[in-house]
C-alpha positions as CSV (number, residue, x, y, z in Angstrom):
1,M,-51.3,19.7,-10.5
2,T,-51.5,21.5,-14.0
3,R,-50.8,20.0,-17.3
4,A,-47.9,22.5,-17.7
5,Q,-46.5,21.5,-14.6
6,W,-46.5,17.8,-15.3
7,L,-45.0,18.5,-19.0
8,E,-42.1,20.7,-16.7
9,I,-41.1,17.8,-14.4
10,R,-41.0,15.5,-17.5
11,R,-39.0,17.8,-19.6
12,L,-36.6,18.6,-16.5
13,H,-36.3,14.4,-15.7
14,D,-35.1,13.8,-19.6
15,E,-32.3,16.6,-19.0
16,G,-30.8,14.3,-16.1
17,L,-32.0,16.2,-12.9
18,G,-32.9,14.1,-9.7
19,C,-36.6,14.5,-7.7
20,R,-35.3,16.4,-5.5
21,M,-33.5,18.6,-7.5
22,I,-36.8,19.0,-9.9
23,A,-38.8,19.6,-6.8
24,V,-36.1,22.1,-5.6
25,R,-36.3,24.3,-9.2
26,L,-40.2,24.3,-9.3
27,G,-41.1,24.9,-5.7
28,V,-43.3,22.0,-5.9
29,H,-43.1,18.4,-3.0
30,R,-41.7,15.6,-4.1
31,R,-44.6,13.8,-4.1
32,K,-45.5,15.8,-6.7
33,V,-42.7,15.0,-8.8
34,H,-43.3,10.8,-8.4
35,R,-46.7,11.1,-9.5
36,A,-45.7,12.8,-12.6
37,L,-43.0,10.8,-13.3
38,F,-45.2,8.0,-12.9
39,S,-48.0,9.1,-14.4
40,E,-47.7,8.4,-18.2
41,Q,-50.6,11.0,-19.3
42,P,-51.0,14.6,-18.3
43,P,-53.6,15.2,-15.5
44,R,-57.0,16.0,-16.9
45,R,-59.4,18.6,-15.2
46,S,-61.7,17.4,-13.0
47,G,-65.1,18.0,-13.4
48,R,-67.8,19.6,-10.6
49,T,-67.4,19.0,-7.2
50,R,-70.3,17.0,-5.9
51,G,-71.7,17.5,-2.5
52,S,-71.7,15.9,0.5
53,I,-74.1,15.5,3.2
54,I,-70.9,16.4,5.7
55,D,-71.0,20.0,4.0
56,D,-73.1,21.4,6.5
57,S,-71.4,20.3,9.4
58,S,-68.1,21.7,8.2
59,G,-68.7,24.7,9.8
60,W,-69.0,23.3,12.9
61,L,-66.8,20.7,13.0
62,L,-63.7,23.3,11.8
63,A,-64.8,25.3,15.2
64,K,-64.9,22.2,17.3
65,L,-61.3,21.8,15.9
66,G,-60.3,25.4,16.5
67,L,-61.3,25.2,20.2
68,Y,-60.0,22.0,20.9
69,P,-58.0,20.7,18.6
70,E,-57.4,17.2,20.7
71,L,-60.6,16.0,20.1
72,T,-60.4,13.4,17.2
73,A,-62.4,12.0,15.1
74,A,-64.4,9.1,17.0
75,R,-65.6,11.3,19.8
76,L,-66.3,14.3,17.1
77,H,-68.2,11.2,15.2
78,R,-70.6,11.0,18.0
79,M,-71.1,14.4,18.9
80,L,-72.6,14.9,15.4
81,R,-74.5,11.5,15.6
82,E,-76.2,13.4,18.6
83,Q,-77.1,15.9,16.2
84,G,-78.9,13.5,13.5
85,F,-76.1,13.4,11.8
86,T,-76.5,9.9,9.8
87,G,-72.8,9.2,7.7
88,G,-70.6,7.2,8.5
89,Y,-67.0,7.5,10.7
90,S,-65.0,7.4,7.2
91,L,-66.8,10.3,6.2
92,V,-66.1,11.8,9.6
93,K,-62.2,11.1,9.6
94,Q,-61.3,12.1,6.1
95,T,-63.2,15.4,6.6
96,V,-61.4,16.6,10.2
97,A,-57.8,15.2,8.7
98,N,-58.6,18.2,5.6
99,L,-59.6,20.4,8.7
100,R,-57.3,20.3,11.4
101,P,-55.1,22.4,12.1
102,R,-51.8,21.4,10.9
103,L,-48.5,22.5,13.4
104,K,-45.3,23.5,11.4
105,P,-42.5,22.2,13.1
106,V,-40.0,24.4,14.9
107,H,-36.7,23.7,15.7
108,H,-34.0,25.0,17.8
109,T,-31.3,27.6,16.3
110,L,-27.8,25.4,17.1
111,H,-24.6,27.0,17.9
112,F,-21.6,25.6,17.9
113,A,-18.0,26.8,19.7
114,A,-15.0,26.7,17.6
115,G,-13.3,23.7,17.1
116,D,-16.5,22.1,18.9
117,C,-18.1,19.1,16.8
118,A,-17.9,19.0,13.2
119,Q,-20.9,16.8,10.7
120,A,-20.6,14.0,8.5
121,D,-22.7,12.5,5.8
122,W,-22.8,10.3,2.5
123,G,-24.5,11.8,-0.8
124,V,-24.9,9.4,-3.8
125,W,-24.2,11.1,-7.0
126,T,-24.5,8.3,-9.6
127,A,-22.7,5.2,-11.3
128,A,-19.9,4.8,-13.2
129,D,-19.1,3.3,-15.9
130,V,-15.9,0.5,-15.0
131,P,-14.3,-2.8,-17.0
132,G,-16.8,-5.7,-16.3
133,G,-19.8,-3.1,-15.1
134,R,-20.7,-0.4,-13.5
135,R,-20.2,0.7,-9.9
136,R,-22.0,3.1,-7.7
137,L,-20.9,6.5,-6.9
138,S,-20.8,8.6,-3.4
139,F,-19.4,11.5,-2.5
140,F,-18.4,11.9,1.8
141,V,-19.0,15.3,3.1
142,M,-17.7,17.0,6.2
143,T,-18.2,20.1,7.3
144,L,-17.1,22.4,10.6
145,C,-20.2,23.4,12.4
146,H,-18.4,27.2,13.6
147,S,-16.7,28.5,10.6
148,R,-18.8,26.2,7.4
149,M,-15.7,24.8,6.5
150,L,-16.2,22.2,4.0
151,Y,-14.3,18.7,2.7
152,A,-15.6,16.3,0.1
153,E,-14.2,13.3,-1.6
154,L,-16.1,10.7,-4.0
155,F,-16.0,6.7,-3.4
156,Y,-16.9,3.6,-5.4
157,G,-19.7,3.7,-2.0
158,E,-20.4,3.9,1.2
159,S,-18.5,0.8,3.0
160,L,-16.6,1.0,6.8
161,E,-13.4,1.1,5.3
162,F,-14.5,4.0,2.7
163,W,-15.8,6.0,5.5
164,L,-12.7,6.0,7.7
165,A,-10.4,6.7,5.4
166,A,-12.5,9.9,4.1
167,H,-12.6,10.6,8.1
168,R,-8.8,10.3,8.1
169,N,-8.0,12.4,4.9
170,A,-11.0,15.5,6.0
171,F,-8.7,15.3,9.3
172,E,-5.8,15.9,7.5
173,F,-7.0,18.5,5.3
174,F,-8.2,20.6,8.2
175,G,-5.2,20.0,10.3
176,G,-6.9,19.2,13.7
177,V,-9.7,17.0,14.9
178,P,-12.8,18.3,16.2
179,A,-13.8,17.3,19.8
180,R,-16.9,15.7,17.9
181,V,-18.3,14.7,14.9
182,M,-21.8,14.3,14.9
183,V,-22.8,11.5,12.2
184,D,-26.2,9.6,11.0
185,N,-27.6,6.5,11.9
186,C,-25.9,4.9,9.0
187,K,-24.2,1.5,9.7
188,T,-21.1,2.3,9.3
189,A,-21.2,4.3,13.0
190,V,-24.4,3.3,14.4
191,I,-25.4,0.0,14.5
192,R,-28.4,0.2,16.6
193,P,-29.8,4.2,16.7
194,R,-30.9,5.3,20.1
195,R,-33.7,4.4,21.5
196,G,-35.4,6.8,24.5
197,D,-32.6,7.7,26.6
198,A,-30.7,4.2,25.9
199,E,-27.3,5.1,24.1
200,P,-27.3,4.1,20.8
201,E,-24.6,1.2,20.2
202,L,-21.8,2.5,17.9
203,N,-19.8,0.1,15.6
204,G,-16.8,-1.1,16.7
205,D,-14.3,-0.1,14.4
206,Y,-15.3,3.5,14.3
207,A,-15.2,3.9,18.2
208,A,-12.0,2.6,18.1
209,F,-10.9,4.7,15.2
210,A,-12.5,7.8,17.3
211,D,-10.5,6.3,20.4
212,H,-7.3,6.5,17.9
213,Y,-7.7,10.5,17.0
214,G,-9.6,11.6,20.3
215,F,-12.9,13.0,19.2
216,K,-16.0,11.2,20.6
217,I,-19.2,10.0,18.2
218,D,-22.5,12.5,18.1
219,A,-25.0,10.0,17.0
220,C,-28.4,11.8,15.8
221,K,-31.9,11.0,17.0
222,P,-33.5,9.0,14.2
223,H,-35.8,11.2,12.4
224,R,-33.9,14.4,13.0
225,P,-32.2,16.0,10.0
226,N,-32.2,19.2,11.4
227,E,-29.5,18.0,14.1
228,K,-27.3,17.8,11.5
229,G,-28.5,20.7,8.9
230,R,-25.1,22.1,8.6
231,V,-23.6,18.9,6.3
232,E,-26.8,18.2,5.2
233,R,-27.1,21.9,3.3
234,S,-23.2,20.9,2.1
235,V,-24.9,18.0,0.6
236,G,-27.2,20.0,-1.1
237,Y,-24.7,22.5,-2.1
238,L,-22.2,19.9,-3.7
239,R,-25.5,18.6,-5.8
240,S,-26.3,21.6,-7.0
241,D,-22.8,23.4,-7.8
242,F,-19.9,21.1,-8.4
243,F,-21.7,17.6,-9.3
244,A,-24.2,19.4,-11.5
245,G,-23.9,19.2,-15.5
246,R,-20.8,17.1,-15.1
247,E,-20.4,13.6,-16.8
248,A,-20.0,10.5,-14.5
249,T,-16.4,9.4,-14.6
250,V,-14.0,7.1,-11.9
251,P,-13.4,8.8,-8.7
252,E,-9.7,8.8,-9.2
253,A,-10.1,11.4,-12.4
254,L,-12.5,13.6,-10.6
255,N,-11.4,14.0,-6.7
256,P,-8.4,16.2,-8.0
257,A,-11.1,18.4,-9.5
258,L,-13.1,18.4,-6.1
259,R,-10.2,19.4,-4.5
260,H,-9.7,22.5,-6.9
261,W,-13.4,23.4,-6.3
262,L,-13.0,23.6,-2.9
263,E,-10.1,25.6,-2.7
264,T,-11.3,28.2,-5.0
265,I,-15.1,28.3,-4.7
266,A,-16.5,26.3,-2.0
267,N,-14.0,27.3,0.9
268,V,-13.9,31.0,-0.1
269,R,-17.6,31.7,-1.0
270,M,-19.1,34.1,0.8
271,H,-21.5,32.2,3.3
272,R,-24.6,33.9,3.7
273,V,-25.2,33.0,7.1
274,T,-22.5,33.6,8.5
275,G,-21.6,36.4,6.4
276,R,-17.5,35.7,6.2
277,R,-16.0,33.2,4.3
278,P,-15.0,29.9,5.6
279,A,-11.2,29.5,5.0
280,E,-11.5,33.1,6.4
281,L,-13.2,32.4,9.9
282,F,-11.3,28.9,10.0
283,A,-7.8,30.2,9.7
284,E,-8.8,33.4,12.1
285,A,-11.2,31.2,14.8
286,E,-11.0,27.9,13.9
287,K,-7.9,25.7,13.4
288,A,-6.9,26.6,16.7
289,M,-9.2,25.1,18.7
290,L,-8.3,21.6,16.7
291,R,-7.0,19.1,18.1
292,P,-3.6,18.2,16.9
293,L,-3.6,14.9,14.5
294,P,-2.2,11.5,16.1
295,G,1.5,10.9,15.3
296,V,0.4,7.8,12.8
297,P,-2.6,8.3,11.4
298,H,-4.9,5.0,11.1
299,L,-5.3,2.5,8.7
300,G,-8.6,3.0,8.2
301,A,-9.3,-0.8,7.4
302,A,-12.3,-3.4,8.1
303,I,-11.4,-5.8,9.5
304,S,-13.1,-9.6,8.4
305,G,-12.8,-13.1,8.2
306,C,-12.3,-15.2,5.1
307,V,-11.6,-18.4,3.6
308,A,-9.4,-18.9,0.7
309,N,-10.8,-21.4,-1.9
310,S,-9.1,-24.5,-2.8
311,C,-8.0,-22.6,-6.0
312,C,-5.8,-20.1,-4.0
313,R,-8.2,-17.0,-4.5
314,I,-10.7,-15.0,-2.0
315,T,-13.5,-12.7,-3.5
316,V,-13.8,-9.0,-2.7
317,G,-16.4,-7.1,-4.5
318,S,-16.8,-9.6,-6.9
319,N,-12.8,-9.5,-7.7
320,R,-10.5,-12.6,-7.0
321,Y,-7.5,-12.1,-5.4
322,S,-4.4,-14.3,-5.1
323,V,-3.1,-15.9,-2.2
324,P,-0.2,-18.5,-1.4
325,P,-0.7,-22.2,-2.1
326,E,0.1,-23.0,1.1
327,F,-3.0,-21.3,2.2
328,A,-5.3,-22.8,-0.1
329,S,-8.6,-23.8,1.3
330,T,-8.2,-22.4,4.9
331,R,-9.7,-18.9,6.7
332,L,-7.8,-15.7,6.6
333,V,-7.9,-12.8,8.4
334,L,-9.2,-9.8,5.7
335,H,-8.1,-6.4,6.2
336,T,-9.9,-4.2,3.4
337,S,-8.8,-0.7,3.4
338,A,-9.4,2.3,0.5
339,D,-6.9,1.5,-1.9
340,R,-5.2,-2.1,-0.1
341,I,-6.1,-6.0,0.1
342,V,-4.4,-7.3,2.8
343,L,-3.8,-11.2,4.0
344,F,-2.9,-12.4,7.4
345,A,-3.3,-16.1,8.7
346,P,-5.6,-16.3,11.9
347,D,-1.9,-17.0,13.8
348,G,-0.7,-13.2,12.4
349,R,1.6,-14.7,9.7
350,F,1.6,-12.4,6.3
351,V,0.6,-14.0,3.8
352,A,-0.6,-11.3,0.8
353,D,-0.9,-8.1,-0.5
354,H,-2.5,-6.2,-3.3
355,P,-3.5,-3.5,-4.5
356,R,-7.8,-2.7,-4.7
357,C,-9.3,-3.3,-8.0
358,F,-12.6,-1.7,-8.5
359,A,-13.5,-3.1,-11.7
360,R,-15.8,-6.0,-11.7
361,N,-14.8,-9.8,-11.7
362,Q,-11.6,-9.5,-12.6
363,E,-8.8,-11.5,-11.1
364,I,-6.0,-10.1,-9.4
365,I,-2.5,-12.2,-9.1
366,D,0.9,-11.8,-8.3
367,P,3.2,-13.2,-10.2
368,E,5.2,-15.0,-7.4
369,H,1.6,-16.5,-6.1
370,E,1.6,-18.3,-9.9
371,Q,5.3,-19.0,-9.6
372,A,4.8,-21.1,-6.2
373,L,1.4,-22.9,-7.3
374,R,3.3,-23.9,-9.5
375,H,6.3,-25.6,-7.7
376,F,3.9,-26.4,-5.2
377,T,1.7,-28.7,-7.4
378,R,4.8,-30.6,-8.8
379,R,6.3,-30.9,-5.4
380,A,2.9,-33.0,-4.6
381,R,3.1,-34.8,-8.0
382,D,6.3,-36.3,-7.4
383,N,5.4,-36.6,-3.5
384,R,2.4,-38.9,-4.9
385,Q,4.7,-40.7,-6.8
386,I,7.5,-41.7,-4.3
387,T,4.2,-42.4,-2.0
388,A,2.9,-44.9,-4.6
389,F,6.9,-46.3,-5.2
390,L,7.1,-47.0,-1.7
391,T,4.0,-49.7,-1.7
392,L,5.9,-51.7,-3.7
393,G,7.6,-53.8,-1.5
394,S,10.2,-54.0,1.5
395,A,12.6,-53.2,-0.8
396,A,11.3,-50.2,-2.3
397,Q,12.9,-47.7,0.5
398,A,16.5,-48.9,-0.5
399,F,16.0,-48.8,-4.0
400,L,15.0,-45.6,-3.6
401,D,17.9,-45.2,-2.2
402,G,20.1,-46.3,-4.0
403,L,18.6,-44.5,-6.7
404,R,19.5,-41.1,-5.0
405,E,22.4,-42.3,-4.8
406,K,23.8,-43.1,-8.3
407,R,21.6,-41.4,-10.7
408,I,21.1,-38.0,-11.4
409,D,16.8,-37.7,-11.6
410,P,15.5,-40.1,-9.5
411,L,12.4,-39.2,-10.1
412,A,12.2,-40.1,-13.2
413,H,13.0,-43.6,-12.4
414,V,10.2,-43.8,-10.1
415,R,8.2,-42.6,-12.1
416,Q,9.0,-45.2,-15.0
417,I,8.7,-48.2,-12.5
418,N,5.3,-46.8,-11.1
419,A,4.3,-46.9,-15.0
420,F,5.8,-50.7,-14.9
421,A,3.1,-51.5,-11.8
422,D,0.1,-50.3,-13.6
423,V,0.9,-52.5,-16.9
424,H,2.9,-55.7,-15.5
425,G,1.3,-55.2,-11.4
426,R,2.3,-54.3,-8.4
427,N,3.4,-57.9,-7.1
428,P,5.6,-58.7,-10.2
429,V,7.4,-55.2,-9.6
430,A,8.5,-55.4,-6.5
431,R,9.8,-59.0,-6.7
432,V,11.9,-57.6,-9.7
433,L,12.6,-54.6,-7.0
434,A,14.1,-56.8,-4.7
435,D,16.6,-58.7,-6.9
436,A,17.4,-55.8,-8.4
437,H,18.5,-54.3,-5.1
438,E,20.2,-56.8,-4.5
439,C,22.2,-56.9,-7.4
440,R,22.7,-53.2,-6.9
441,A,20.8,-52.7,-10.4
442,Y,19.4,-49.1,-9.3
443,S,17.3,-48.0,-12.5
444,A,14.5,-48.3,-14.5
445,D,15.9,-50.0,-17.2
446,S,17.1,-52.8,-15.4
447,V,13.3,-53.7,-13.5
448,L,12.4,-53.6,-16.7
449,N,15.2,-56.4,-17.9
450,L,14.4,-58.1,-15.2
451,L,10.7,-58.2,-15.8
452,H,10.6,-59.4,-19.4
453,A,13.1,-61.7,-18.5
454,R,10.3,-63.4,-16.5
455,Q,8.1,-63.4,-18.6
456,R,9.9,-64.7,-21.3
457,L,10.4,-67.7,-19.1
458,G,8.0,-68.6,-17.6
459,N,5.8,-69.0,-14.1
460,P,9.2,-67.5,-12.2
461,A,8.8,-70.0,-9.2
462,A,10.2,-73.0,-11.6
463,S,11.7,-70.3,-13.4
464,P,15.6,-71.8,-13.8
465,L,16.9,-67.6,-14.0
466,H,20.1,-67.1,-11.9
467,I,20.5,-64.1,-10.9
468,P,24.2,-63.8,-9.0
469,R,24.1,-62.1,-5.7
470,N,26.9,-61.1,-3.4
471,S,27.0,-64.0,-1.3
472,D,27.5,-66.1,-4.4
473,L,30.2,-63.9,-5.4
474,L,32.0,-64.6,-2.0
475,D,32.0,-68.3,-2.8
476,L,34.0,-69.0,-5.8
477,R,36.8,-71.5,-5.3
478,L,39.3,-70.5,-7.4
479,S,42.5,-73.7,-8.8
480,E,45.7,-72.9,-7.6
481,P,48.2,-71.4,-10.2
482,N,51.3,-73.3,-12.0
483,L,53.7,-71.0,-11.1
484,T,56.8,-73.9,-11.8
485,I,56.3,-72.6,-15.3
486,Y,58.9,-69.8,-14.1
487,D,61.2,-71.3,-12.7
488,Q,61.8,-73.0,-16.2
489,D,65.0,-71.9,-18.0
490,P,63.6,-70.1,-21.5
491,R,66.9,-70.9,-23.7
492,A,65.8,-74.5,-22.7
């Protein structure tokens, strides 16, 4: 690497270009770009190369490798030792590595029939500022292999719900479904990649999505990017044409511009391989070969379990969403889609539905949940008061029934009587409740008056306090009235 190359790489990096784009623009390998970016000083011109004891044997090694390229460095070292070579194995190994002819990879040209296959992949663009932090922006790309018809969309990530929503939107954009979709070994598509003759283990949600739309998932072999070269080139095309020179912004603002770019530039350009415009070739030969869309689109939701905390919240992507208070501290079923957060109970009951928030550390609260929480906490507080009141002796339940019958707000009296129990003790209040029930004096004031009367008279057991009871009122004896006064003459 020259000093001029080092300076140019640093300049392009300061302008915001990535390592891949710098390597493409300068025609160098990405490793050279990485070395230039990690080195703080430009490369210095090296001095004269020193000679080595293996220089005299380099021609012999090159000839042997030309005749027998399968010879190993260990075998060649033993052969040199037989000729009197005194150097070590590591020197021979390094020299053989430099002299061995490198075979360039050779790939077959893949051909696809109309409607047979589409290739899908993700590309990473940049990160955008959102309330509370930053979010990484990724773009989904799907390319129809025969016509090179292209679809792309920007998302806040690469999780399963975005993967499914992007497929659904792409099929609706094309107006049909290809017979199979070639994908990389990303976790949203493949759980365990293909090993030898064993079939790959597919993501269950993605497999169900494929059954709904009627296409086959064709997972590439690991480390074989050539198998989906069409979509790889489409990813690079978006980076160099649409995203180059754009400021980072949220998908809601950029996706309409991306759709306009697809319709006016990407799909109407003259493709250098087919020699046709993708939109024209698609309309002419491939659109009719796609399978029809299902009558009901897939929801495109990732299903998982979650637990609501004691504050009636669940957390998704650093944001907190409210649930009704009766589901606090319970396990729920979470349906996460690209634009909604929907919650269900394990028995299938609907719990909550929220618009998805892509900010960070935010609270998304349904006003109905907050109102229900206020009623729920007040009801729980009232229930605690009633439970405490019912422990005040055997007459507490009857006294409570009397309060409910005669008072407009019985809970207010219950709260006051519980406060009396905290001040005067539970046993005295329990005795007074029994006396008040006998007198049918159902109020907190009556209970307080009886408590004060007992305190003034000292010991309740020796007190001459007389409380009239119903039986006392029935035992009253009245003298016979004198009716003779009515027989006398008032004029006498």
